[in-house]
N, CA, C and O atoms as a Tripos MOL2 file, in Angstrom:
@<TRIPOS>MOLECULE
protein
  220   219    55     0     0
PROTEIN
NO_CHARGES

@<TRIPOS>ATOM
      1 N         -40.6770  -28.3930  -48.6590 N.3       1 MET1
      2 CA        -39.8320  -27.0010  -47.3000 C.3       1 MET1
      3 C         -41.1240  -26.4460  -46.3200 C.2       1 MET1
      4 O         -42.2960  -26.3820  -46.6880 O.2       1 MET1
      5 N         -40.6380  -26.0940  -45.0840 N.am      2 SER2
      6 CA        -41.7070  -25.2750  -44.1440 C.3       2 SER2
      7 C         -40.7880  -24.0920  -45.0060 C.2       2 SER2
      8 O         -39.9070  -23.8940  -45.8420 O.2       2 SER2
      9 N         -41.9160  -23.4050  -43.9250 N.am      3 ASP3
     10 CA        -41.4080  -21.8850  -44.6800 C.3       3 ASP3
     11 C         -40.3310  -21.3670  -43.3550 C.2       3 ASP3
     12 O         -39.3330  -20.6680  -43.5330 O.2       3 ASP3
     13 N         -40.6950  -21.7710  -42.3230 N.am      4 GLU4
     14 CA        -39.2130  -21.3410  -41.7090 C.3       4 GLU4
     15 C         -37.6960  -21.9080  -41.9360 C.2       4 GLU4
     16 O         -36.6770  -21.4410  -41.4290 O.2       4 GLU4
     17 N         -37.8120  -23.2650  -43.0080 N.am      5 VAL5
     18 CA        -36.5940  -23.9630  -43.4570 C.3       5 VAL5
     19 C         -36.6260  -22.1360  -44.5750 C.2       5 VAL5
     20 O         -35.9970  -21.0920  -44.3990 O.2       5 VAL5
     21 N         -37.3230  -22.4050  -45.2930 N.am      6 LYS6
     22 CA        -37.5730  -21.3160  -46.3920 C.3       6 LYS6
     23 C         -36.7180  -19.9660  -46.1190 C.2       6 LYS6
     24 O         -35.6170  -19.6100  -46.5380 O.2       6 LYS6
     25 N         -37.8480  -19.2310  -45.0750 N.am      7 ARG7
     26 CA        -36.8980  -18.1900  -44.5320 C.3       7 ARG7
     27 C         -35.9390  -17.7950  -44.4510 C.2       7 ARG7
     28 O         -35.6820  -16.6200  -44.7100 O.2       7 ARG7
     29 N         -34.9430  -18.7980  -43.9940 N.am      8 LEU8
     30 CA        -33.1260  -19.0430  -43.3000 C.3       8 LEU8
     31 C         -32.9010  -19.1550  -44.1830 C.2       8 LEU8
     32 O         -31.9750  -18.3970  -44.4700 O.2       8 LEU8
     33 N         -33.4950  -20.2640  -45.7010 N.am      9 LYS9
     34 CA        -32.4030  -20.3140  -46.8840 C.3       9 LYS9
     35 C         -32.7840  -18.8810  -47.3900 C.2       9 LYS9
     36 O         -31.6930  -18.3140  -47.3480 O.2       9 LYS9
     37 N         -33.8520  -17.8060  -47.9220 N.am     10 ASP10
     38 CA        -33.9160  -17.0510  -47.9420 C.3      10 ASP10
     39 C         -33.2310  -15.9620  -47.3650 C.2      10 ASP10
     40 O         -32.8910  -15.3030  -48.3470 O.2      10 ASP10
     41 N         -32.7670  -15.2990  -46.2120 N.am     11 GLU11
     42 CA        -31.8270  -14.8960  -45.6860 C.3      11 GLU11
     43 C         -30.7040  -15.4820  -45.9490 C.2      11 GLU11
     44 O         -30.0240  -14.7530  -46.6700 O.2      11 GLU11
     45 N         -30.2080  -16.4310  -45.7060 N.am     12 GLY12
     46 CA        -28.7380  -16.5830  -46.0150 C.3      12 GLY12
     47 C         -28.8870  -16.5960  -47.4330 C.2      12 GLY12
     48 O         -27.8320  -16.6100  -48.0670 O.2      12 GLY12
     49 N         -29.8490  -16.5940  -48.0120 N.am     13 ASN13
     50 CA        -29.0140  -16.3830  -49.4620 C.3      13 ASN13
     51 C         -28.9900  -14.8170  -49.8560 C.2      13 ASN13
     52 O         -28.5330  -14.5910  -50.9760 O.2      13 ASN13
     53 N         -29.4470  -13.6160  -49.0430 N.am     14 ALA14
     54 CA        -29.5380  -12.3770  -48.9070 C.3      14 ALA14
     55 C         -28.2550  -11.8990  -48.5060 C.2      14 ALA14
     56 O         -27.7200  -10.8400  -48.8350 O.2      14 ALA14
     57 N         -27.7220  -13.0030  -47.5870 N.am     15 PHE15
     58 CA        -26.2870  -12.6750  -47.1980 C.3      15 PHE15
     59 C         -25.1710  -13.1790  -47.9050 C.2      15 PHE15
     60 O         -24.0950  -12.6040  -48.0710 O.2      15 PHE15
     61 N         -25.5590  -14.4730  -48.3720 N.am     16 PHE16
     62 CA        -24.5330  -14.8700  -48.9690 C.3      16 PHE16
     63 C         -24.2100  -13.6350  -50.6970 C.2      16 PHE16
     64 O         -23.1620  -13.4370  -51.3120 O.2      16 PHE16
     65 N         -25.2560  -13.2280  -50.8780 N.am     17 ALA17
     66 CA        -25.3030  -11.5740  -52.3980 C.3      17 ALA17
     67 C         -24.3490  -11.0660  -52.0160 C.2      17 ALA17
     68 O         -23.2390  -10.9970  -52.5430 O.2      17 ALA17
     69 N         -24.8430  -10.5370  -50.7410 N.am     18 LYS18
     70 CA        -23.7230   -9.3180  -49.9100 C.3      18 LYS18
     71 C         -22.0280   -9.3910  -48.8700 C.2      18 LYS18
     72 O         -21.3840   -8.8040  -48.0000 O.2      18 LYS18
     73 N         -22.0260  -10.7120  -49.8860 N.am     19 LYS19
     74 CA        -20.9430  -11.9460  -49.5940 C.3      19 LYS19
     75 C         -20.3310  -11.8940  -47.4680 C.2      19 LYS19
     76 O         -19.2380  -11.3980  -47.1930 O.2      19 LYS19
     77 N         -20.9390  -12.2730  -46.7210 N.am     20 GLN20
     78 CA        -21.5990  -12.0670  -45.9800 C.3      20 GLN20
     79 C         -21.2450  -13.7680  -45.6290 C.2      20 GLN20
     80 O         -22.1940  -14.5190  -45.4010 O.2      20 GLN20
     81 N         -20.1610  -14.1690  -45.6120 N.am     21 TYR21
     82 CA        -20.6360  -15.6580  -46.1590 C.3      21 TYR21
     83 C         -20.7030  -16.2510  -44.7480 C.2      21 TYR21
     84 O         -21.5810  -17.1110  -44.6820 O.2      21 TYR21
     85 N         -20.1310  -16.0790  -43.7500 N.am     22 PHE22
     86 CA        -20.4130  -16.5040  -42.5700 C.3      22 PHE22
     87 C         -21.2390  -16.9790  -41.5500 C.2      22 PHE22
     88 O         -21.1910  -17.9120  -40.7490 O.2      22 PHE22
     89 N         -22.4440  -15.5590  -41.9510 N.am     23 ARG23
     90 CA        -23.7320  -15.2860  -41.7510 C.3      23 ARG23
     91 C         -24.0090  -16.2490  -42.4880 C.2      23 ARG23
     92 O         -24.3280  -17.3610  -42.0680 O.2      23 ARG23
     93 N         -23.9180  -15.9280  -43.6620 N.am     24 ALA24
     94 CA        -25.0340  -17.0280  -44.6590 C.3      24 ALA24
     95 C         -25.3760  -18.7600  -44.0780 C.2      24 ALA24
     96 O         -26.2930  -19.5330  -43.7980 O.2      24 ALA24
     97 N         -23.2420  -18.5840  -44.1960 N.am     25 SER25
     98 CA        -23.2250  -20.4120  -43.6370 C.3      25 SER25
     99 C         -23.7520  -20.6650  -41.9620 C.2      25 SER25
    100 O         -23.7420  -21.7680  -41.4160 O.2      25 SER25
    101 N         -24.1330  -19.5780  -41.4120 N.am     26 GLU26
    102 CA        -24.9270  -19.9660  -40.4930 C.3      26 GLU26
    103 C         -26.6040  -19.9890  -40.4290 C.2      26 GLU26
    104 O         -27.3860  -20.6000  -39.7010 O.2      26 GLU26
    105 N         -26.7550  -19.2130  -41.3290 N.am     27 LEU27
    106 CA        -28.1580  -19.2600  -41.9900 C.3      27 LEU27
    107 C         -28.7270  -20.8340  -42.1770 C.2      27 LEU27
    108 O         -29.7630  -21.4140  -41.8530 O.2      27 LEU27
    109 N         -27.5560  -21.1900  -42.8360 N.am     28 TYR28
    110 CA        -28.0440  -22.4400  -43.5620 C.3      28 TYR28
    111 C         -27.7380  -23.8240  -42.8910 C.2      28 TYR28
    112 O         -28.3760  -24.8680  -43.0210 O.2      28 TYR28
    113 N         -26.7310  -23.6150  -42.2230 N.am     29 SER29
    114 CA        -26.8150  -24.8680  -40.5780 C.3      29 SER29
    115 C         -27.7050  -24.8000  -40.1470 C.2      29 SER29
    116 O         -28.2110  -25.8460  -39.7410 O.2      29 SER29
    117 N         -28.5140  -23.3740  -39.9560 N.am     30 LYS30
    118 CA        -29.7150  -23.6630  -38.6110 C.3      30 LYS30
    119 C         -31.0360  -24.2050  -39.8540 C.2      30 LYS30
    120 O         -31.9010  -24.6770  -39.1150 O.2      30 LYS30
    121 N         -31.4600  -24.3170  -41.0620 N.am     31 ALA31
    122 CA        -32.1180  -24.6930  -41.6010 C.3      31 ALA31
    123 C         -31.7810  -26.0800  -41.6520 C.2      31 ALA31
    124 O         -32.7540  -26.7780  -41.3670 O.2      31 ALA31
    125 N         -30.4920  -26.8830  -41.9800 N.am     32 ILE32
    126 CA        -29.8170  -28.3040  -42.1970 C.3      32 ILE32
    127 C         -30.7130  -28.9090  -41.4020 C.2      32 ILE32
    128 O         -31.5840  -29.7430  -41.6480 O.2      32 ILE32
    129 N         -30.1260  -27.9690  -39.6740 N.am     33 LEU33
    130 CA        -30.9220  -28.2460  -38.0280 C.3      33 LEU33
    131 C         -32.2700  -28.9240  -38.2390 C.2      33 LEU33
    132 O         -32.3830  -30.0610  -37.7810 O.2      33 LEU33
    133 N         -33.5170  -28.2710  -38.9980 N.am     34 LEU34
    134 CA        -34.0150  -28.7010  -39.4140 C.3      34 LEU34
    135 C         -35.3190  -29.4320  -40.7670 C.2      34 LEU34
    136 O         -36.4930  -29.7660  -40.9250 O.2      34 LEU34
    137 N         -33.9490  -29.3120  -41.4580 N.am     35 ASP35
    138 CA        -34.6600  -29.5470  -42.6630 C.3      35 ASP35
    139 C         -33.2190  -30.7190  -43.2610 C.2      35 ASP35
    140 O         -32.3780  -30.4410  -44.1160 O.2      35 ASP35
    141 N         -33.3200  -31.7390  -42.6400 N.am     36 ASP36
    142 CA        -31.3080  -32.7830  -43.1010 C.3      36 ASP36
    143 C         -31.6740  -33.2880  -44.6820 C.2      36 ASP36
    144 O         -30.8310  -32.9450  -45.5110 O.2      36 ASP36
    145 N         -32.5820  -33.8950  -45.0860 N.am     37 HIS37
    146 CA        -32.8590  -33.8850  -46.6500 C.3      37 HIS37
    147 C         -32.3900  -33.2440  -47.3040 C.2      37 HIS37
    148 O         -32.1750  -33.7490  -48.4060 O.2      37 HIS37
    149 N         -31.9030  -31.7110  -47.1110 N.am     38 ASN38
    150 CA        -32.9080  -30.3570  -48.7620 C.3      38 ASN38
    151 C         -30.8500  -30.6050  -48.9380 C.2      38 ASN38
    152 O         -30.0450  -30.3020  -48.0570 O.2      38 ASN38
    153 N         -30.6320  -30.9890  -49.8070 N.am     39 THR39
    154 CA        -29.7690  -30.8020  -50.8620 C.3      39 THR39
    155 C         -29.2010  -29.7130  -51.0020 C.2      39 THR39
    156 O         -28.3030  -29.5130  -50.1830 O.2      39 THR39
    157 N         -29.4150  -28.7860  -51.8640 N.am     40 VAL40
    158 CA        -29.5280  -27.6780  -51.7960 C.3      40 VAL40
    159 C         -29.1410  -26.5530  -50.6130 C.2      40 VAL40
    160 O         -28.8580  -25.4000  -50.9400 O.2      40 VAL40
    161 N         -29.1500  -26.9510  -49.3140 N.am     41 LEU41
    162 CA        -29.4010  -26.1310  -47.7850 C.3      41 LEU41
    163 C         -27.4430  -26.5590  -47.4300 C.2      41 LEU41
    164 O         -26.5520  -25.7620  -47.1360 O.2      41 LEU41
    165 N         -27.3550  -27.9920  -47.6020 N.am     42 TYR42
    166 CA        -25.8220  -28.6330  -47.8860 C.3      42 TYR42
    167 C         -25.0940  -27.8220  -49.1010 C.2      42 TYR42
    168 O         -24.0540  -27.3080  -48.6890 O.2      42 TYR42
    169 N         -25.3150  -27.5900  -50.3200 N.am     43 ALA43
    170 CA        -24.7420  -27.0240  -51.7250 C.3      43 ALA43
    171 C         -24.5700  -25.1700  -50.9510 C.2      43 ALA43
    172 O         -23.5350  -24.5910  -50.6200 O.2      43 ALA43
    173 N         -25.7020  -24.7880  -50.8980 N.am     44 ASN44
    174 CA        -25.3680  -23.4690  -50.0470 C.3      44 ASN44
    175 C         -24.5050  -23.5210  -48.4210 C.2      44 ASN44
    176 O         -24.3550  -22.4580  -47.8180 O.2      44 ASN44
    177 N         -24.2570  -24.1430  -48.1360 N.am     45 ARG45
    178 CA        -22.8420  -23.7510  -47.0380 C.3      45 ARG45
    179 C         -21.7860  -24.0650  -47.6250 C.2      45 ARG45
    180 O         -20.7420  -23.4660  -47.3690 O.2      45 ARG45
    181 N         -21.8410  -25.0940  -48.5530 N.am     46 ALA46
    182 CA        -20.2950  -25.7930  -49.0360 C.3      46 ALA46
    183 C         -20.0930  -24.2200  -49.9160 C.2      46 ALA46
    184 O         -19.0830  -23.5710  -49.6440 O.2      46 ALA46
    185 N         -20.6960  -23.8770  -50.5500 N.am     47 ALA47
    186 CA        -20.8840  -22.7730  -51.2230 C.3      47 ALA47
    187 C         -19.9170  -21.8640  -50.7460 C.2      47 ALA47
    188 O         -18.9080  -21.5820  -51.3930 O.2      47 ALA47
    189 N         -20.3080  -21.1830  -49.1330 N.am     48 CYS48
    190 CA        -19.7740  -20.2890  -48.2620 C.3      48 CYS48
    191 C         -18.6010  -20.8360  -48.2010 C.2      48 CYS48
    192 O         -17.7970  -20.5070  -49.0730 O.2      48 CYS48
    193 N         -18.2460  -21.6660  -47.3210 N.am     49 ARG49
    194 CA        -17.2970  -22.2230  -47.3020 C.3      49 ARG49
    195 C         -16.2190  -22.2920  -47.8620 C.2      49 ARG49
    196 O         -15.0970  -21.8610  -47.5950 O.2      49 ARG49
    197 N         -16.8440  -23.1520  -49.0570 N.am     50 ILE50
    198 CA        -15.8400  -22.0450  -50.2120 C.3      50 ILE50
    199 C         -15.1480  -20.8950  -50.3400 C.2      50 ILE50
    200 O         -14.0740  -20.6720  -50.8980 O.2      50 ILE50
    201 N         -15.7280  -20.3440  -49.8850 N.am     51 ALA51
    202 CA        -15.5870  -18.5580  -50.8530 C.3      51 ALA51
    203 C         -15.4030  -18.4670  -49.5860 C.2      51 ALA51
    204 O         -16.1750  -17.5180  -49.4450 O.2      51 ALA51
    205 N         -14.8200  -18.7650  -47.9710 N.am     52 MET52
    206 CA        -13.8960  -18.6820  -47.2150 C.3      52 MET52
    207 C         -12.5880  -18.8150  -47.0020 C.2      52 MET52
    208 O         -11.7360  -18.1030  -46.4710 O.2      52 MET52
    209 N         -12.5890  -20.1460  -47.6560 N.am     53 ASN53
    210 CA        -11.1450  -21.0520  -48.1640 C.3      53 ASN53
    211 C         -11.4620  -21.7060  -46.8320 C.2      53 ASN53
    212 O         -10.4890  -21.6520  -46.0790 O.2      53 ASN53
    213 N         -13.0050  -22.5830  -46.0700 N.am     54 GLN54
    214 CA        -12.9870  -23.7290  -45.3100 C.3      54 GLN54
    215 C         -12.8580  -24.6610  -45.8560 C.2      54 GLN54
    216 O         -13.6400  -25.4710  -45.3600 O.2      54 GLN54
    217 N         -12.0960  -25.2720  -46.9500 N.am     55 TYR55
    218 CA        -12.0730  -26.6150  -46.8880 C.3      55 TYR55
    219 C         -10.9090  -27.7920  -46.7960 C.2      55 TYR55
    220 O         -11.2330  -28.9790  -46.7520 O.2      55 TYR55
@<TRIPOS>BOND
     1     1     2 1
     2     2     3 1
     3     3     4 2
     4     3     5 am
     5     5     6 1
     6     6     7 1
     7     7     8 2
     8     7     9 am
     9     9    10 1
    10    10    11 1
    11    11    12 2
    12    11    13 am
    13    13    14 1
    14    14    15 1
    15    15    16 2
    16    15    17 am
    17    17    18 1
    18    18    19 1
    19    19    20 2
    20    19    21 am
    21    21    22 1
    22    22    23 1
    23    23    24 2
    24    23    25 am
    25    25    26 1
    26    26    27 1
    27    27    28 2
    28    27    29 am
    29    29    30 1
    30    30    31 1
    31    31    32 2
    32    31    33 am
    33    33    34 1
    34    34    35 1
    35    35    36 2
    36    35    37 am
    37    37    38 1
    38    38    39 1
    39    39    40 2
    40    39    41 am
    41    41    42 1
    42    42    43 1
    43    43    44 2
    44    43    45 am
    45    45    46 1
    46    46    47 1
    47    47    48 2
    48    47    49 am
    49    49    50 1
    50    50    51 1
    51    51    52 2
    52    51    53 am
    53    53    54 1
    54    54    55 1
    55    55    56 2
    56    55    57 am
    57    57    58 1
    58    58    59 1
    59    59    60 2
    60    59    61 am
    61    61    62 1
    62    62    63 1
    63    63    64 2
    64    63    65 am
    65    65    66 1
    66    66    67 1
    67    67    68 2
    68    67    69 am
    69    69    70 1
    70    70    71 1
    71    71    72 2
    72    71    73 am
    73    73    74 1
    74    74    75 1
    75    75    76 2
    76    75    77 am
    77    77    78 1
    78    78    79 1
    79    79    80 2
    80    79    81 am
    81    81    82 1
    82    82    83 1
    83    83    84 2
    84    83    85 am
    85    85    86 1
    86    86    87 1
    87    87    88 2
    88    87    89 am
    89    89    90 1
    90    90    91 1
    91    91    92 2
    92    91    93 am
    93    93    94 1
    94    94    95 1
    95    95    96 2
    96    95    97 am
    97    97    98 1
    98    98    99 1
    99    99   100 2
   100    99   101 am
   101   101   102 1
   102   102   103 1
   103   103   104 2
   104   103   105 am
   105   105   106 1
   106   106   107 1
   107   107   108 2
   108   107   109 am
   109   109   110 1
   110   110   111 1
   111   111   112 2
   112   111   113 am
   113   113   114 1
   114   114   115 1
   115   115   116 2
   116   115   117 am
   117   117   118 1
   118   118   119 1
   119   119   120 2
   120   119   121 am
   121   121   122 1
   122   122   123 1
   123   123   124 2
   124   123   125 am
   125   125   126 1
   126   126   127 1
   127   127   128 2
   128   127   129 am
   129   129   130 1
   130   130   131 1
   131   131   132 2
   132   131   133 am
   133   133   134 1
   134   134   135 1
   135   135   136 2
   136   135   137 am
   137   137   138 1
   138   138   139 1
   139   139   140 2
   140   139   141 am
   141   141   142 1
   142   142   143 1
   143   143   144 2
   144   143   145 am
   145   145   146 1
   146   146   147 1
   147   147   148 2
   148   147   149 am
   149   149   150 1
   150   150   151 1
   151   151   152 2
   152   151   153 am
   153   153   154 1
   154   154   155 1
   155   155   156 2
   156   155   157 am
   157   157   158 1
   158   158   159 1
   159   159   160 2
   160   159   161 am
   161   161   162 1
   162   162   163 1
   163   163   164 2
   164   163   165 am
   165   165   166 1
   166   166   167 1
   167   167   168 2
   168   167   169 am
   169   169   170 1
   170   170   171 1
   171   171   172 2
   172   171   173 am
   173   173   174 1
   174   174   175 1
   175   175   176 2
   176   175   177 am
   177   177   178 1
   178   178   179 1
   179   179   180 2
   180   179   181 am
   181   181   182 1
   182   182   183 1
   183   183   184 2
   184   183   185 am
   185   185   186 1
   186   186   187 1
   187   187   188 2
   188   187   189 am
   189   189   190 1
   190   190   191 1
   191   191   192 2
   192   191   193 am
   193   193   194 1
   194   194   195 1
   195   195   196 2
   196   195   197 am
   197   197   198 1
   198   198   199 1
   199   199   200 2
   200   199   201 am
   201   201   202 1
   202   202   203 1
   203   203   204 2
   204   203   205 am
   205   205   206 1
   206   206   207 1
   207   207   208 2
   208   207   209 am
   209   209   210 1
   210   210   211 1
   211   211   212 2
   212   211   213 am
   213   213   214 1
   214   214   215 1
   215   215   216 2
   216   215   217 am
   217   217   218 1
   218   218   219 1
   219   219   220 2
@<TRIPOS>SUBSTRUCTURE
     1 MET1         2 RESIDUE 1 A MET
     2 SER2         6 RESIDUE 1 A SER
     3 ASP3        10 RESIDUE 1 A ASP
     4 GLU4        14 RESIDUE 1 A GLU
     5 VAL5        18 RESIDUE 1 A VAL
     6 LYS6        22 RESIDUE 1 A LYS
     7 ARG7        26 RESIDUE 1 A ARG
     8 LEU8        30 RESIDUE 1 A LEU
     9 LYS9        34 RESIDUE 1 A LYS
    10 ASP10       38 RESIDUE 1 A ASP
    11 GLU11       42 RESIDUE 1 A GLU
    12 GLY12       46 RESIDUE 1 A GLY
    13 ASN13       50 RESIDUE 1 A ASN
    14 ALA14       54 RESIDUE 1 A ALA
    15 PHE15       58 RESIDUE 1 A PHE
    16 PHE16       62 RESIDUE 1 A PHE
    17 ALA17       66 RESIDUE 1 A ALA
    18 LYS18       70 RESIDUE 1 A LYS
    19 LYS19       74 RESIDUE 1 A LYS
    20 GLN20       78 RESIDUE 1 A GLN
    21 TYR21       82 RESIDUE 1 A TYR
    22 PHE22       86 RESIDUE 1 A PHE
    23 ARG23       90 RESIDUE 1 A ARG
    24 ALA24       94 RESIDUE 1 A ALA
    25 SER25       98 RESIDUE 1 A SER
    26 GLU26      102 RESIDUE 1 A GLU
    27 LEU27      106 RESIDUE 1 A LEU
    28 TYR28      110 RESIDUE 1 A TYR
    29 SER29      114 RESIDUE 1 A SER
    30 LYS30      118 RESIDUE 1 A LYS
    31 ALA31      122 RESIDUE 1 A ALA
    32 ILE32      126 RESIDUE 1 A ILE
    33 LEU33      130 RESIDUE 1 A LEU
    34 LEU34      134 RESIDUE 1 A LEU
    35 ASP35      138 RESIDUE 1 A ASP
    36 ASP36      142 RESIDUE 1 A ASP
    37 HIS37      146 RESIDUE 1 A HIS
    38 ASN38      150 RESIDUE 1 A ASN
    39 THR39      154 RESIDUE 1 A THR
    40 VAL40      158 RESIDUE 1 A VAL
    41 LEU41      162 RESIDUE 1 A LEU
    42 TYR42      166 RESIDUE 1 A TYR
    43 ALA43      170 RESIDUE 1 A ALA
    44 ASN44      174 RESIDUE 1 A ASN
    45 ARG45      178 RESIDUE 1 A ARG
    46 ALA46      182 RESIDUE 1 A ALA
    47 ALA47      186 RESIDUE 1 A ALA
    48 CYS48      190 RESIDUE 1 A CYS
    49 ARG49      194 RESIDUE 1 A ARG
    50 ILE50      198 RESIDUE 1 A ILE
    51 ALA51      202 RESIDUE 1 A ALA
    52 MET52      206 RESIDUE 1 A MET
    53 ASN53      210 RESIDUE 1 A ASN
    54 GLN54      214 RESIDUE 1 A GLN
    55 TYR55      218 RESIDUE 1 A TYR
């Protein structure tokens, strides 16, 4: 995982912890664009969408 992907994931995790799911989802999506084989990023984004009832 690159430093940029890790930074985006960590920032997304911080927003998720604050229940700011939309912003967290945006950050995970940006990270996915840089590392589209990282399944954790997809799972984290899915958790955001579930929390926002977007399923």
